[in-house]
N, C-alpha and C positions, 0 to 999 in steps of 0.2 A: 411410956415414952422412954426413948433411949437417952441416957445421960452421958454418953461418952464424948470426949473432946474430939473435935474435928480439926484437921490440918487446914491451913490457909487454901491449899489447892482444892480440898474437898468443899470448903465453903464457897469458893469461887464457882465451882461446878454446880452446887446447889442453887446459888443465886442466878446463874445462867439458866438453869432448868426452870426456876420459878418464873423468870421473865418470859420464857418461851411457853409456859403452860397455860397462861390465861386464867389461872385459878386465883381465888382470893388467898390471902396469906393463911387464913385459918384452914381452908380446904387443902392447900398444898402441904402445910405443916402436918396436918392429920394423916395425909396419905404417906408421908415420908417418915413418920414416927419421931417428930421432934416438936418442941413447943413453939407456939406463935411468937412468944417473946424472944426465943433464940433467933428465929428468922428475922424479926424486926431489928434485933441488935446487929445481925450480920449485914442487913441492908443499910442500916444507919452508918456502920463503919465503912462500908463501901462508898457511900455517897459523900462521906466527909474525908475520905483518904486523899491527901494532897498528891497531886501529880500521878494519879493512877495511870499506869501505862495502858495505852490503847494500841491495838494491832491494826495496821493498815496494810492492805494488799498493795504490793509494789510490783509494777510490770516493767520489765526491762525493755527499753525502747531500742530498736535497731540503730546501730551507728549510721550516720549519714554517709552515703556513698558518693564518690566523686563521679561526675558525668563522664561518659565514655566518648563524648564528642563536644565540640564547641559549635555554636550556630552563629552564622554571619548573615544578618538581614541586609539585603541589597535594596537600593533606593526604589527599584521597580516592583518591590514586594516579594521577589523570590528570596529563598533562604538557602544558604549553603552550609551543610554540616561537615565539619572537619574533625576527623577522629583524633583523640588525644594521642600524642606521641607520633604524629605523622612526620614525614621527612621535612625538615625545615627548608631545605633548598626547593623542594617541590612546592611547598606552601608559598614561598616568596615568588616563585615563578607564576603560580596561579594568581596571586594578588596583583602582580604586575600586569598580567593579561586583563584582569577585571578592571584595573585602573584605566586601561586604554579603551574600554567599551563605553 
C-alpha cells in the first residue's frame, strides 16, 4: 500500500470517485492502493468540515426587455397597438377620434 501524503485536492478527487464508484470502502481502497482507514478518515473529515463549499450551477437570465408597443383595449373588445415612440401629436389625434366614437 502507498504511504505517501495526498494533497487536499487529491483527497477531494478520491472522495468524489469513491461516491461515484458504487464500491464498498474496502474494495475501493484496495483498487486504488491505500488503506481503508485512510479512506474512512478522509470521508470523516469531509463530513465534519464546517461550511464545506458547494458548487451550484448558475444560469444567467436574460434581462427583461421593454415592450415595443402599448396595447389599448377598447370597450367593444377591439385592441389598438401603439408603437413605443410614436408621434405624440398623432396619438392625441387618434385618441380624440376614438373618444368621439
